[in-house]
C-alpha positions as CSV (number, residue, x, y, z in Angstrom):
1,M,0.0,0.0,0.0
2,K,2.9,2.4,0.9
3,N,4.5,1.9,-2.6
4,Q,1.1,2.7,-4.2
5,L,0.8,5.9,-2.2
6,K,4.3,6.9,-3.1
7,G,3.6,6.2,-6.7
8,F,0.5,8.4,-6.6
9,M,2.5,11.3,-5.1
10,F,5.0,10.9,-8.0
11,Y,2.0,11.1,-10.4
12,V,0.7,14.3,-8.7
13,A,4.1,15.9,-8.9
14,F,4.4,14.9,-12.6
15,V,1.0,16.3,-13.6
16,S,1.3,19.6,-11.6
17,S,4.8,20.1,-13.0
18,L,3.6,19.9,-16.6
19,G,2.8,23.6,-16.1
20,G,6.5,24.1,-15.8
21,F,7.0,22.3,-19.1
22,L,4.6,24.8,-20.8
23,F,6.3,27.6,-18.9
24,G,9.7,26.7,-20.4
25,F,8.3,26.0,-23.9
26,D,6.3,29.2,-24.2
27,T,9.2,31.3,-22.9
28,V,11.7,30.4,-25.6
29,V,9.7,29.1,-28.5
30,V,9.5,32.6,-29.9
31,S,13.3,32.6,-30.4
32,G,12.8,30.4,-33.4
33,A,9.8,32.3,-34.7
34,E,10.9,35.9,-34.3
35,K,12.6,36.4,-37.7
36,G,9.5,35.0,-39.5
37,I,7.2,37.2,-37.5
38,Q,9.2,40.3,-38.3
39,S,9.3,39.5,-42.0
40,Y,5.6,38.6,-42.2
41,Y,4.3,41.8,-40.5
42,G,7.1,44.0,-41.8
43,L,7.9,45.2,-38.3
44,S,10.4,48.0,-37.5
45,G,13.1,47.2,-35.0
46,W,11.2,49.0,-32.2
47,L,7.9,47.1,-32.9
48,H,9.8,43.8,-33.4
49,G,11.4,44.3,-29.9
50,F,8.1,45.1,-28.4
51,T,6.5,42.0,-30.0
52,M,9.2,39.8,-28.5
53,A,9.0,41.5,-25.1
54,V,5.2,41.6,-24.7
55,A,5.0,38.1,-23.3
56,L,7.4,39.1,-20.5
57,F,5.1,42.0,-19.7
58,G,2.4,39.3,-19.5
59,T,4.5,37.3,-17.0
60,I,4.7,40.2,-14.7
61,A,0.9,40.8,-14.8
62,G,0.2,37.0,-14.5
63,A,2.4,36.7,-11.4
64,L,0.8,39.8,-9.9
65,V,-2.9,38.9,-10.3
66,C,-2.9,35.1,-9.7
67,G,-2.5,35.2,-6.0
68,K,-6.0,36.2,-5.0
69,P,-7.7,33.6,-7.3
70,A,-5.4,30.9,-5.9
71,E,-6.4,31.8,-2.4
72,K,-10.1,32.1,-3.2
73,Y,-10.7,29.3,-5.6
74,G,-7.9,26.9,-4.8
75,R,-4.5,26.0,-6.3
76,L,-5.9,23.3,-8.5
77,E,-8.7,25.4,-10.1
78,S,-6.1,28.1,-10.8
79,L,-3.9,25.6,-12.5
80,K,-6.8,24.6,-14.8
81,V,-7.4,28.2,-15.8
82,I,-3.6,28.5,-16.5
83,A,-3.8,25.5,-18.8
84,Y,-6.7,27.0,-20.7
85,L,-4.7,30.3,-21.1
86,Y,-1.8,28.3,-22.6
87,L,-4.2,26.6,-25.0
88,L,-5.9,29.8,-26.2
89,S,-2.5,31.6,-26.6
90,A,-1.1,28.8,-28.8
91,L,-4.1,28.5,-31.0
92,G,-4.5,32.2,-31.3
93,C,-0.8,32.7,-32.3
94,A,-1.1,30.0,-34.9
95,L,-4.4,31.2,-36.5
96,I,-4.4,35.0,-36.2
97,M,-4.0,37.2,-39.3
98,N,-3.0,40.6,-37.8
99,W,-0.3,41.9,-35.6
100,W,-2.5,43.3,-32.9
101,A,-4.1,39.9,-32.3
102,L,-0.6,38.3,-32.2
103,V,0.4,40.7,-29.5
104,L,-2.7,40.0,-27.5
105,F,-2.2,36.2,-27.6
106,R,1.5,36.4,-26.8
107,F,0.5,38.6,-23.8
108,M,-2.0,35.9,-22.8
109,G,0.8,33.3,-23.0
110,G,2.9,35.5,-20.7
111,L,0.0,35.7,-18.2
112,A,0.0,31.9,-18.1
113,V,3.8,31.7,-17.6
114,G,3.7,34.2,-14.8
115,A,0.8,32.5,-13.1
116,S,2.5,29.1,-13.5
117,S,5.6,30.4,-11.7
118,V,3.4,31.2,-8.7
119,V,0.8,28.5,-8.5
120,G,2.7,25.5,-9.7
121,P,5.5,25.5,-7.0
122,M,3.1,26.5,-4.3
123,Y,0.7,23.6,-5.0
124,I,3.6,21.1,-5.1
125,A,5.1,22.4,-1.9
126,E,1.8,22.2,-0.1
127,I,1.0,18.7,-1.1
128,A,4.5,17.0,-1.0
129,P,6.0,15.2,2.0
130,A,8.7,17.2,3.8
131,N,11.5,14.8,3.0
132,W,10.6,14.9,-0.7
133,R,9.5,18.5,-1.1
134,G,12.7,19.8,-2.5
135,R,12.9,17.1,-5.2
136,F,9.2,17.5,-6.1
137,V,9.3,21.3,-6.4
138,A,12.7,21.1,-8.2
139,F,10.9,18.8,-10.6
140,F,8.9,21.9,-11.6
141,Q,12.2,23.6,-12.6
142,F,13.3,20.4,-14.4
143,N,10.1,20.6,-16.5
144,I,10.8,24.3,-17.2
145,V,14.2,23.3,-18.7
146,L,12.7,20.3,-20.4
147,G,10.1,22.6,-22.1
148,L,12.9,24.9,-23.1
149,V,14.9,22.0,-24.8
150,A,11.7,20.7,-26.4
151,A,11.0,24.2,-27.8
152,Y,14.5,24.4,-29.3
153,I,14.2,21.0,-30.9
154,S,10.7,21.7,-32.1
155,N,11.8,24.9,-33.7
156,W,14.7,23.3,-35.4
157,Y,12.6,20.4,-36.7
158,I,9.8,22.6,-38.0
159,S,12.3,24.8,-39.7
160,T,13.5,21.8,-41.8
161,L,10.0,20.9,-43.1
162,G,9.7,23.8,-45.5
163,F,6.3,25.2,-44.4
164,D,5.3,28.6,-45.5
165,N,5.1,30.9,-42.4
166,D,6.6,28.1,-40.3
167,W,6.5,30.5,-37.3
168,R,2.8,29.8,-36.9
169,W,3.5,26.0,-36.5
170,M,6.3,26.8,-34.0
171,L,3.9,28.9,-31.8
172,G,0.9,26.7,-32.3
173,I,2.4,23.3,-31.4
174,L,2.1,24.3,-27.7
175,A,-1.6,23.6,-28.0
176,L,-1.0,19.8,-27.8
177,P,0.7,19.6,-24.4
178,S,-1.7,22.3,-23.1
179,V,-4.7,20.0,-23.8
180,L,-2.9,17.1,-22.1
181,F,-2.1,19.3,-19.0
182,A,-5.7,20.5,-18.8
183,A,-7.1,17.0,-19.0
184,L,-4.7,15.5,-16.4
185,L,-5.4,18.2,-13.8
186,F,-8.8,16.6,-13.4
187,T,-7.1,13.5,-12.0
188,I,-5.2,15.0,-9.1
189,P,-6.5,16.4,-5.7
190,E,-6.5,19.9,-4.3
191,S,-3.8,21.1,-1.9
192,P,-4.6,19.8,1.6
193,R,-3.3,23.0,3.2
194,W,-5.6,25.1,1.1
195,L,-8.5,22.7,2.0
196,V,-7.9,23.2,5.7
197,K,-7.7,27.0,5.2
198,A,-11.0,26.8,3.3
199,G,-12.6,24.9,6.2
200,N,-12.7,21.6,4.3
201,K,-10.9,19.4,6.9
202,E,-12.5,16.1,5.9
203,N,-11.3,16.3,2.2
204,A,-7.9,17.5,3.5
205,A,-7.6,14.3,5.6
206,L,-8.5,12.2,2.5
207,V,-5.8,13.9,0.4
208,L,-3.2,13.5,3.1
209,D,-4.0,9.8,3.4
210,K,-4.0,9.3,-0.3
211,I,-0.5,10.9,-0.8
212,G,1.0,8.7,2.0
213,E,1.0,10.8,5.1
214,C,1.8,8.4,8.0
215,D,0.0,10.4,10.7
216,V,-2.9,12.2,9.2
217,H,-4.3,13.5,12.5
218,K,-1.0,15.0,13.5
219,A,-0.5,16.6,10.1
220,L,-3.9,18.2,10.2
221,S,-3.3,19.5,13.7
222,E,0.0,21.1,12.6
223,I,-1.6,22.7,9.6
224,E,-4.5,24.1,11.7
225,D,-2.0,25.4,14.4
226,S,0.1,27.0,11.7
227,L,-3.0,28.9,10.5
228,G,-3.9,29.9,14.0
229,G,-7.2,31.4,13.0
230,V,-5.5,33.9,10.7
231,A,-7.8,35.6,8.2
232,A,-7.2,35.0,4.5
233,S,-6.8,38.8,4.0
234,E,-3.8,39.0,6.4
235,P,-1.2,41.4,4.8
236,L,2.2,40.0,3.8
237,F,4.3,43.1,4.7
238,Q,4.5,42.7,8.4
239,R,7.5,42.6,10.7
240,K,7.1,38.9,11.5
241,Y,7.4,38.0,7.8
242,F,10.5,40.1,7.3
243,K,12.9,37.1,6.9
244,P,10.8,35.2,4.4
245,I,10.3,38.4,2.4
246,L,14.1,39.0,2.2
247,I,14.8,35.4,1.3
248,A,12.3,35.5,-1.6
249,F,13.4,38.8,-2.9
250,F,17.1,38.0,-2.9
251,I,16.9,34.5,-4.3
252,A,14.8,35.9,-7.2
253,T,17.1,38.8,-7.7
254,F,20.3,36.8,-7.8
255,N,18.6,34.2,-10.0
256,Q,18.1,36.8,-12.7
257,L,20.9,39.2,-12.2
258,S,23.4,36.4,-12.6
259,G,22.5,36.7,-16.3
260,I,20.9,33.3,-17.0
261,N,18.1,34.6,-19.3
262,A,20.4,37.1,-21.1
263,I,22.4,34.0,-22.1
264,N,19.4,31.8,-22.8
265,Y,17.7,34.4,-25.0
266,Y,20.8,35.9,-26.7
267,A,23.3,32.9,-26.7
268,P,23.5,33.0,-30.6
269,R,24.4,36.7,-30.5
270,I,27.0,36.2,-27.8
271,L,28.6,33.2,-29.5
272,E,28.5,34.9,-32.9
273,S,30.4,37.8,-31.5
274,A,33.1,35.4,-30.4
275,G,33.2,33.8,-33.9
276,V,31.8,30.3,-33.3
277,F,28.9,28.4,-35.0
278,R,27.7,31.4,-37.0
279,E,25.4,29.4,-39.2
280,S,23.8,27.0,-36.7
281,A,22.0,29.1,-34.1
282,L,19.1,26.7,-33.5
283,L,21.5,23.8,-33.0
284,Q,23.5,25.9,-30.5
285,S,20.4,26.5,-28.6
286,I,19.8,22.8,-28.3
287,L,23.3,22.3,-26.9
288,I,22.8,25.1,-24.3
289,G,19.4,23.7,-23.4
290,M,20.7,20.1,-23.0
291,T,23.4,21.3,-20.6
292,N,20.8,23.1,-18.6
293,L,18.6,20.0,-18.5
294,V,21.4,17.6,-17.4
295,F,22.5,19.7,-14.5
296,T,18.9,20.5,-13.5
297,M,18.4,16.8,-13.2
298,L,21.5,16.5,-11.0
299,G,20.2,19.4,-8.8
300,M,16.9,17.7,-8.5
301,V,18.5,14.6,-7.2
302,L,20.9,16.4,-4.8
303,I,18.6,19.1,-3.3
304,D,17.1,17.0,-0.6
305,R,20.3,15.1,0.0
306,F,22.7,18.0,0.4
307,G,20.3,20.8,1.1
308,R,19.6,24.2,-0.5
309,K,22.6,26.0,1.1
310,N,25.2,23.6,-0.1
311,L,24.0,23.6,-3.7
312,L,24.2,27.4,-3.6
313,Y,27.7,27.4,-2.1
314,V,29.1,25.1,-4.9
315,G,27.1,26.7,-7.7
316,S,28.0,30.3,-6.9
317,V,31.8,29.6,-7.0
318,F,31.7,28.0,-10.4
319,M,29.2,30.6,-11.8
320,T,31.5,33.4,-10.6
321,L,34.6,31.9,-12.2
322,A,32.8,31.1,-15.5
323,L,31.3,34.6,-15.8
324,L,34.7,36.2,-15.0
325,S,36.1,34.1,-17.8
326,V,33.5,35.3,-20.3
327,A,34.1,38.9,-19.2
328,A,37.9,38.5,-19.7
329,G,37.2,37.0,-23.1
330,F,35.3,40.1,-24.2
331,Q,37.7,42.6,-22.6
332,Y,41.1,41.1,-23.6
333,K,40.2,38.8,-26.5
334,V,42.3,36.1,-24.6
335,F,40.6,33.1,-26.1
336,G,38.5,32.0,-29.1
337,G,34.9,31.2,-29.6
338,Y,35.1,27.5,-28.4
339,L,36.5,28.5,-25.0
340,M,33.8,31.2,-24.8
341,L,31.3,28.4,-25.4
342,A,32.9,26.2,-22.7
343,S,32.7,29.1,-20.2
344,L,29.0,29.6,-21.0
345,M,28.3,25.9,-20.6
346,T,30.1,25.9,-17.3
347,F,28.0,28.8,-16.1
348,I,24.8,27.2,-17.3
349,G,25.6,23.9,-15.6
350,A,26.5,25.6,-12.3
351,F,23.4,27.8,-12.4
352,A,21.1,24.8,-13.1
353,L,22.6,22.9,-10.2
354,S,22.2,25.8,-7.7
355,L,20.1,28.9,-8.3
356,G,18.0,27.2,-11.0
357,A,17.2,24.2,-8.8
358,V,16.7,26.1,-5.5
359,I,14.7,29.3,-6.4
360,W,11.1,27.8,-6.7
361,V,11.7,25.4,-3.8
362,L,12.9,28.1,-1.4
363,I,10.2,30.7,-2.3
364,S,7.4,28.1,-1.9
365,E,8.6,26.8,1.5
366,V,9.6,29.9,3.5
367,F,6.2,31.5,3.7
368,P,3.5,30.3,6.1
369,T,0.3,28.9,4.6
370,S,-1.7,32.0,5.6
371,V,0.4,34.2,3.2
372,R,2.1,31.7,0.9
373,A,0.2,32.8,-2.2
374,K,1.2,36.4,-1.6
375,G,4.8,35.5,-0.8
376,Q,4.9,33.4,-4.0
377,V,3.6,36.4,-6.0
378,L,6.3,38.6,-4.4
379,G,9.1,36.1,-5.4
380,S,7.8,35.6,-8.9
381,M,7.2,39.3,-9.5
382,T,10.7,40.1,-8.5
383,H,12.0,37.3,-10.8
384,W,10.0,38.5,-13.8
385,F,10.7,42.2,-13.3
386,W,14.5,41.6,-13.4
387,C,14.0,39.2,-16.3
388,A,12.1,41.8,-18.4
389,L,14.5,44.6,-17.5
390,L,17.6,42.5,-18.4
391,T,16.1,41.1,-21.6
392,W,15.4,44.7,-22.7
393,V,18.8,46.3,-21.9
394,F,21.2,43.5,-22.6
395,P,21.4,43.9,-26.4
396,M,22.0,47.6,-26.0
397,L,24.8,47.0,-23.5
398,V,26.5,44.5,-25.8
399,E,26.1,46.7,-28.9
400,S,27.6,49.6,-26.9
401,G,30.8,47.7,-26.3
402,L,30.0,47.0,-22.6
403,A,29.8,43.2,-22.8
404,S,32.8,42.7,-20.5
405,Y,31.4,45.0,-17.9
406,T,28.0,43.4,-18.1
407,F,29.4,39.9,-17.5
408,G,31.6,41.3,-14.7
409,F,28.4,42.5,-13.1
410,F,26.8,39.1,-13.5
411,A,29.9,37.6,-11.9
412,L,29.5,40.0,-8.9
413,M,25.9,38.9,-8.5
414,A,27.0,35.2,-8.6
415,A,29.6,35.9,-5.9
416,L,27.0,37.7,-3.7
417,T,24.9,34.5,-4.0
418,F,27.5,32.8,-1.8
419,V,27.1,35.4,0.8
420,F,23.4,35.1,0.6
421,A,23.7,31.3,1.2
422,L,25.7,31.9,4.4
423,K,22.6,33.6,5.9
424,L,20.0,31.1,4.8
425,P,18.2,28.9,7.3
426,V,18.3,25.1,6.8
427,T,14.9,24.0,5.4
428,K,16.0,20.5,4.4
429,D,13.7,17.7,5.8
430,K,11.6,20.2,7.7
431,S,7.8,20.4,7.4
432,L,6.4,23.7,6.2
433,E,5.0,24.3,9.7
434,E,8.5,23.8,11.3
435,I,10.0,26.3,8.8
436,Q,7.2,28.7,9.7
437,R,8.1,28.5,13.5
438,E,11.8,29.0,12.8
439,L,11.4,32.0,10.5
440,T,8.5,33.8,12.1
441,G,8.5,32.6,15.6
442,S,4.8,31.7,15.3
């Protein structure tokens, strides 16, 4: 019976993490379609940049607005709405005939991505056993990277088929996994912690029993005690939540200001400037994505064994050295394109093992149940704000001859991640209620 229950928990984690797959796929699939979109609509440079960035504006909005629905209607119902948004966005981008509609549907896809980054990790953290929580939430990050790789491969394959306006196929193919995600969400239960908060203790007990909780009565008592009769409208910005707020803000900030999405989005441009693989940008992207995927898998395996702090220690050192190497390459022209590629691969591997694996786990577990949705919104909003800003300014910095200083700044942020890790509490193998007592004293 125990093995069956564990198997069901794996299934729940798999289904809920499919939102991460759609997140990763939707975020980067436009990289293969952007030239076709610009040509088809005859866009100026400014309008082309806006078209590419509009989904990122959507992510900020999605992360901002999804907290209240997740609190009022539940984590599971919110995930279903997110799946429908992904589906409508994909179909709309594939079938529309004018630029304004394309912008609208890309923005809609961004809404789904931003909401996914909040609700997905929150749901998994609330339903997973303490000793598996890190791996299950990190599985969401694994699916983000898997979606990223799938998008790169899909773009490359569709580009070989000779379709007219193949960018429509590239954007529309996301409809297939979106339908699968929406259908499978009807086979998994609601978060037991949300059910307790909503006053549905009986169903919460059934869910806890189904996922393999050994002592359901004790687990329910701890969840009820952690809520302590707190109202659903309790504000996040209070003195007692100061530590969780700082943790969420800084992990999201270092995650983005270490430069990961500048490299993900502009790797072909970076490598071309170093004189390598000029004619195979899509294949380069697959190589970068596969490196990310392999080390994300490693991080997922290690996060509950070695803890969040230790992964950040190791990853920050290698990220700093790799980024300094890239900065030196731009400044002094000390090595050729292949060594530049090796440095970028080292950074991506170290990032995936540390900041990439840890961010959604840490944000989802440091806030109490009473404000977890609001805390997840704060962390995701911070993440997407820095992502949008960096994506916007990075090409201008590189074109202005400031690439070496930009990567030097990224290296500084990676080094500060080590300092941040020194101050982190240990959350490994602790229940969400134990973490709450340690961080808030309640």
